C-alpha positions in Angstrom: 3.2 19.2 3.3 3.9 16.5 0.7 6.6 15.0 3.1 3.8 14.0 5.5 2.1 12.0 2.8 5.3 10.3 1.9 5.8 9.3 5.6 2.2 8.0 5.7 2.6 5.9 2.5 6.0 4.4 3.5 4.7 3.6 7.0 1.6 2.0 5.5 3.5 -0.1 3.1 6.1 -1.3 5.7 3.4 -2.3 8.2 0.8 -3.7 5.9 3.3 -6.0 4.1 3.9 -7.8 7.3 0.3 -7.4 8.4 -0.7 -9.9 5.7 1.0 -12.7 7.6 -0.2 -11.5 11.0 -3.8 -11.7 9.7 -3.3 -15.1 8.2 -1.7 -16.4 11.4 -4.4 -14.9 13.6 -1.9 -12.6 15.4 -3.2 -9.2 14.3 -3.5 -7.9 17.8 0.1 -8.5 18.7 0.7 -5.0 17.5 -1.8 -3.7 20.0 0.2 -5.4 22.8 3.4 -3.9 21.5 1.9 -0.4 21.4 1.3 -0.5 25.1 4.4 -2.3 26.3 6.9 -0.1 24.6 6.2 2.5 27.3 8.1 0.2 29.7 11.2 0.4 27.4 10.9 4.1 27.1 10.7 4.5 30.9 13.7 2.2 31.6 15.8 3.9 28.9 14.9 7.3 30.4 16.0 6.2 33.8 19.3 5.2 32.4 20.0 8.2 30.1 17.9 10.8 32.0 17.2 12.4 28.6 13.7 12.4 27.2 15.1 13.0 23.7 17.7 10.3 23.7 17.6 7.7 20.8 18.1 5.0 23.5 14.4 5.5 24.3 13.5 4.1 20.8 16.0 1.3 21.2 14.6 0.5 24.6 11.1 0.5 23.2 12.2 -1.9 20.4 13.8 -4.3 22.9 10.7 -4.4 25.1 8.5 -4.8 21.9 10.6 -7.9 21.0 10.4 -9.2 24.6 6.6 -8.8 24.5 6.4 -11.0 21.4 8.7 -13.7 22.9 6.9 -13.7 26.3 3.6 -14.1 24.6 4.9 -17.0 22.6 6.5 -18.6 25.8 3.2 -18.3 27.7 1.0 -19.6 24.8 3.3 -22.5 24.1 2.5 -24.0 27.6 -1.0 -24.6 26.2 -2.4 -23.7 29.5 -4.1 -20.6 28.1 -5.0 -19.5 24.6 -2.9 -17.1 22.6 -5.4 -14.3 22.8 -5.5 -14.6 26.6 -1.7 -14.6 26.6 -1.6 -11.4 24.6 -4.0 -9.7 27.0 -2.2 -10.9 30.1 1.3 -10.0 29.0 0.7 -6.6 27.6 -1.5 -5.5 30.5 1.2 -6.7 33.0 4.1 -4.9 31.3 2.1 -1.8 30.7 1.0 -1.8 34.3 4.7 -2.0 35.4 5.5 1.0 33.2 2.7 3.0 34.7 3.8 2.2 38.2 7.4 3.2 37.4 6.3 6.5 35.9 3.9 7.4 38.8 6.5 6.5 41.4 9.8 7.7 40.0 9.0 10.0 37.1 6.0 11.9 38.3 7.6 15.3 37.6 9.0 14.3 34.2 7.0 15.2 31.0 6.7 11.9 29.2 4.4 13.0 26.4 2.0 10.1 26.2 0.1 11.7 23.3 3.2 11.7 21.2 4.5 8.3 22.4 1.3 6.4 22.1 -1.0 8.4 19.9 1.5 10.3 17.7 0.9 12.9 15.1 2.4 12.5 11.6 2.5 16.2 10.8 5.4 16.6 13.3 7.5 14.0 11.4 9.1 16.5 9.0 10.5 18.6 11.9 13.0 15.9 12.8 15.3 15.8 9.8 18.5 14.2 8.6 20.9 15.0 5.8 21.4 12.2 3.3 23.8 12.8 0.3 23.2 16.5 0.7 19.4 16.2 0.8 17.5 17.1 4.0 14.6 14.6 4.5 12.5 13.6 7.5 14.3 11.2 9.8 11.1 9.0 10.0 11.0 8.8 6.2 14.6 7.6 6.1 14.2 5.0 8.9 10.9 3.6 7.6 12.2 3.5 4.0 15.1 1.3 5.2 12.7 -0.9 7.2 10.3 -1.2 4.2 13.3 -2.3 2.1 14.3 -4.9 4.7 10.7 -6.2 4.9 10.5 -6.5 1.1 13.7 -8.4 1.0 12.6 -10.7 3.9 9.2 -11.5 2.2 10.8 -12.0 -1.2 13.5 -14.4 0.1 11.2 -16.4 2.4 8.0 -16.1 0.5 7.5 -19.9 0.2 8.4 -20.5 3.8 6.0 -17.7 5.0 3.2 -19.1 2.8 3.5 -22.7 4.1 4.0 -21.8 7.7 1.1 -19.3 7.7 -1.4 -21.8 6.2 -0.2 -25.1 7.6 2.5 -24.9 10.2 2.3 -28.6 11.0 2.9 -29.6 7.4 5.7 -27.0 7.2 7.4 -28.7 10.2 7.1 -32.2 8.7 8.4 -30.9 5.4 11.5 -29.6 7.1 10.9 -25.9 7.1 12.3 -23.9 10.0 9.0 -22.9 11.5 10.5 -21.3 14.6 13.1 -19.3 12.6 10.5 -17.9 10.2 8.1 -17.1 13.0 10.6 -15.2 15.2 12.1 -13.5 12.3 8.7 -12.2 11.2 7.8 -11.1 14.7 11.2 -9.4 15.1 10.5 -7.4 12.0 7.0 -6.7 13.2 8.3 -5.3 16.5 11.0 -3.1 14.9 8.6 -1.8 12.3 5.9 -1.1 14.9 8.3 0.9 17.2 9.7 2.9 14.3 6.3 3.6 13.0 4.9 4.5 16.4 7.5 7.2 16.7 6.3 8.7 13.3 2.6 8.2 13.3 1.4 6.9 16.6 0.1 3.6 17.8 -3.5 3.8 16.6 -2.5 4.4 13.0 0.2 1.8 13.1 -2.2 -0.9 14.4 -4.6 0.2 11.6 -1.9 -0.1 9.0 -0.9 -3.6 10.2 -4.5 -4.9 10.2 -7.0 -2.9 8.1 -5.5 -3.2 4.6 -4.7 -6.9 5.0 -8.2 -7.7 6.3 -9.8 -5.8 3.5 -7.8 -7.7 0.9 -8.5 -11.0 2.6 -12.2 -10.4 2.0 -11.6 -10.1 -1.7 -9.0 -12.6 -2.7 -7.7 -16.0 -1.4 -4.4 -16.3 -3.2 -1.4 -15.0 -1.1 0.3 -13.2 -4.0 -2.9 -11.4 -4.9 -3.6 -10.6 -1.2 -0.2 -9.0 -0.7 -0.6 -6.9 -3.9 -4.1 -5.8 -3.0 -3.1 -5.1 0.6 -0.4 -2.7 -0.6 -2.9 -1.0 -2.9 -5.4 -0.4 0.0 -2.5 0.8 2.2 -1.6 3.5 -0.3 -5.3 4.3 -1.1 -6.1 4.8 2.6 -3.1 6.9 3.2 -3.7 9.3 0.2 -7.4 9.6 0.9 -6.9 10.1 4.7 -4.2 12.8 4.0 -6.3 14.7 1.5 -9.5 14.6 3.6 -7.7 15.7 6.8 -5.9 18.5 4.9 -9.1 19.8 3.3 -11.2 19.7 6.5 -8.4 20.5 9.0 -8.6 17.2 10.8 -6.2 14.8 12.5 -4.2 13.0 9.8 -3.9 9.8 11.9 -7.5 9.7 12.9 -8.8 10.5 9.5 -6.6 7.9 7.8 -7.7 5.3 10.3 -11.4 6.2 9.6 -10.9 6.0 5.9 -9.5 2.5 6.3 -12.6 1.6 8.3 -14.9 3.0 5.5 -12.9 1.0 2.9 -13.2 -2.2 4.9 -16.9 -1.7 5.5 -17.6 -1.1 1.8 -15.8 -4.3 0.9 -17.3 -6.2 3.8 -20.8 -5.2 2.8 -20.7 -5.1 -1.0 -18.0 -7.5 -2.3 -19.2 -10.8 -4.0 -19.2 -12.6 -0.6 -19.9 -9.6 1.6 -22.6 -9.2 4.2 -25.2 -7.5 2.0 -24.2 -9.5 -1.2 -24.6 -12.8 0.7 -28.0 -11.7 2.0 -29.1 -10.7 -1.5 -27.8 -14.0 -2.8 -29.7 -16.0 -0.1 -32.9 -14.1 -0.9 -32.5 -14.8 -4.6 -31.8 -18.5 -3.8 -34.9 -18.6 -1.6 -37.1 -17.1 -4.4 -35.6 -19.5 -7.0 -36.3 -22.4 -4.7 -39.9 -21.4 -4.1 -40.5 -20.9 -7.8 -39.0 -24.3 -8.6 -41.2 -25.9 -6.0 -44.3 -24.3 -7.7 -43.2 -25.7 -11.0 -42.4 -29.1 -9.5 -45.9 -29.3 -8.0 -47.5 -28.4 -11.3 -45.6 -31.1 -13.1 -47.4 -33.8 -11.1 -50.4 -35.5 -12.8 -52.8 -34.4 -10.1 -51.8 -30.7 -10.1 -51.2 -29.9 -13.8 -53.8 -27.1 -13.6 -54.1 -25.0 -10.4 -56.0 -21.9 -9.4 -54.5 -18.9 -7.6 -56.1 -20.0 -4.3 -54.7 -23.6 -4.6 -51.1 -22.4 -5.2 -51.3 -19.9 -2.3 -52.8 -22.5 0.0 -50.4 -25.2 -0.8 -47.3 -23.0 -0.2 -48.8 -20.7 2.4 -48.0 -17.7 0.2 -49.2 -14.1 0.8 -50.8 -12.2 -2.0 -47.6 -10.2 -2.5 -45.4 -13.4 -2.6 -47.8 -15.1 -5.0 -47.8 -12.1 -7.4 -44.0 -11.8 -7.3 -43.4 -15.5 -8.0 -46.2 -16.0 -10.6 -45.3 -12.8 -12.5 -41.7 -14.0 -12.8 -42.8 -17.4 -14.0 -45.2 -16.0 -16.5 -42.8 -13.4 -17.9 -40.1 -16.1 -18.4 -42.7 -18.4 -20.0 -42.4 -21.2 -17.4 -46.2 -21.3 -17.1 -49.3 -19.8 -18.8 -52.7 -18.7 -17.6 -55.9 -20.0 -19.0 -58.8 -18.0 -17.6 -58.4 -18.6 -13.8 -56.0 -21.6 -13.9 -52.3 -21.8 -14.3 -50.5 -24.6 -16.3 -46.9 -25.4 -17.3 -45.6 -24.4 -20.7 -43.2 -26.5 -22.7 -40.3 -24.6 -21.2 -41.7 -25.3 -17.7 -42.0 -29.0 -18.4 -38.4 -29.1 -19.7 -37.2 -27.3 -16.5 -39.0 -29.8 -14.2 -37.7 -32.7 -16.2 -34.1 -31.5 -16.0 -34.5 -30.8 -12.3 -35.7 -34.3 -11.6 -32.8 -35.8 -13.6 -30.3 -33.6 -11.9 -31.3 -34.4 -8.4 -32.5 -37.9 -9.2 -36.1 -37.1 -8.0 -38.9 -39.5 -8.7 -41.2 -38.6 -11.6 
């Protein structure tokens, strides 16, 4: 159904917009912590209401999600342990408390962990709400409001978010309210995460927070461009994941997360500064350096005419390496061959002269 796609897109936009600043601040895995600790809020709210369908379960999950963020900050501010260790400690502790409460006092109650933590977006259209005479999925309505709030927040505090994300110490000296911006951002992250968990599940929400922003970060360095590209990747991953899952009858959440991985890997490997591109660039630089060294050697008075064996011996080149370098230099007219000896051409002499001047090398 097209409504499932709309829920996916709105969720992706709401999460990825804030995910940009989580990635820049090195706090991407805070969403992973929230995805586990919300179970404690659900359990406590269930004990109070005794109703597994009560909306208070979502409210309880949101409050515990906020508490998780604040406790992580409190622990990490002591500077006794690193922030990543604080995240691991806090979320495992709160999650363990929730598991103990469930096993001790709610063993006979069906708390559907697959829906709470894993989720399935195809069920979202079944929970509906009437707005101005139109029946729409409740998740779409809630997440649309959250998306609007997130857009307003980022628009109003764009400058503050930019400065505090890149240089919090300078932001503090410059008079920015670093604490307010940070806790406002993390509050919105928590609320967005909990609302999105209810619609699409924790795995996909963590993916939406992190994957589009990380992919965009590999391609651009300006914040405005990164935000725009992040939103593009969020929509692209959602549409592609939905279409592929629908065609092959797969899990929408799992397929969408996998598409995000594929998108990230393509950018990681093949963008201008990607893994493969950088390896190719280094290989090309190494070849260019070797060819320059051959030309520099031949520009010396005592080596103006060299044989194949002399060049190979001097640079310890294999036959394949020699042929590759010399063929390139001959084709580009940096050197010429006279019988069995190689000599610089006019162009080769100009190249070596320019290189010596550029790097201030002795003649």
